[in-house]
C-alpha angles and dihedrals in degrees: 000000000000113000094011114119119241114247130221089248092056091051091050091051091048094049091047095049093042089076091063105025140048121266091257094049094045091049091049091050090050092049104246139091128283088244090059088050091056090050091051092052091055090052111021095184117122116257091246089057093051098051109114119229111262111238127210110289097189132039117271105258090202098049095104097045109029101084102026098040115015104032094059090053091051092046091051093051120005090194092075112114129227093244089055090054090048092052089048091054091047091053096045098039111016093165093059095040107031097152145014099272094116094048096102092046090051092048091052091048093050092048092049094045094049092042092231099136094108092050091056094065113105131184126227118240114230102155138056133058121348114265132210117266110235115201122217113263116225109199124209126213113273093358101111145013122187133205132197141155126231129193110243096196092111091063091069093218118176131194113215088341096309123113110259118210112202145134133230120231109213126200120181137173108231095218106043100021092233107166141202121188128191130191108234118200097191133041133286104297137150089251092055091047094047096047095047095040090051091049089050094052094049091046089050092047096220146056129244122217097248137028118202130192135168116268090289087232091150091055090053095046114125092003123130120231095267093050091047091052089050091055089050092051092047093050092049090046091050092053091045090055089059095038093244125138112233120228135170137199120249110262111273094012100108092160088071086070086050100149096051094039089054092047090046090060089054091042090061090048100043098059091044091053092044090051090053090055090044089058095221139061094201123102131191093231143335092277089057090052091048091052089052092051093046092052092048093050091045090057091049092050093050090062089060095047098126094050091043092054090050092052096040090061090060099045119109119243123267119255120258093263144011121261135226113300099167135078120250117211126181110218137166125238111232127224089262090063099252142100138203126238117180090339095308118119118225130185123238134190112276091241088068094059111137090005125125121228147159124266120199121199141166129221097221 
């Protein structure tokens, strides 16, 4: 057919039939013109062997920065990702790299340079036990915020040279992806959730209609029935103070917290990549680490500015004041002038010996 390229298979058919048929007949059997047959006989190579290599049609956008800027970072730590290199370029030279248009080019260059192409191949799974069908979730502005905790042990952070065990509290708006992250020194508790959730809402400046968490199983761990019911009442009271409905995922169904679980995967990657660029995982103190996390999250939120503005306009106003985000414990001062809170001994003024009093503490 006119304008349709000749295939390798057509050439093979033509060359085979040419031994027994005329040029016109062999060309007709192969599906092209006699003129094409004459051209093939002057150059019997297959079409795939005659195709010239396609050269670069546009200038290399990475030519000025690949070897002097990006390659040394990759050589220092091959785990660095292309998107991390792109954010580094956008911070150091925002005029030259104002958007994400070179992201795909950079990803291809990193894969080729690190020789990871073979590792990127994945196989589809068609056999085995039946799996649950998970339907796509379509979020609406202001409808839902989600909270979760993630263990930050994999980041390998140290404080003044000492290993620092901590968790990251993660709050995210399902529609816009706006995030708030808090460094939690203790475990997953109601106090840690309440303090960090409250900080997130006041930083955001508004309140969504619904707040969803996982089943809060970690907060209920080692609690008797009465204490567990108290945590439930306090959580519901907290949400009522802000006018949010409280919801939870079914136990073991992490995909129901889909937005925050997805962001959590990125949250574990983003600090790791930022720490690679920083060149050190050691911080002077906890305040220094919190500044680092705040700056990282602020950069991530700026990239969602349009969606955040859309959602912010639909959020409900904050209440007139904050609510309780600490735990109150009634304890008795001993004759030695001290008292115990969660197994930790504290000193008290001697005048309080044998007296009972309240202790207020936070989980982060």
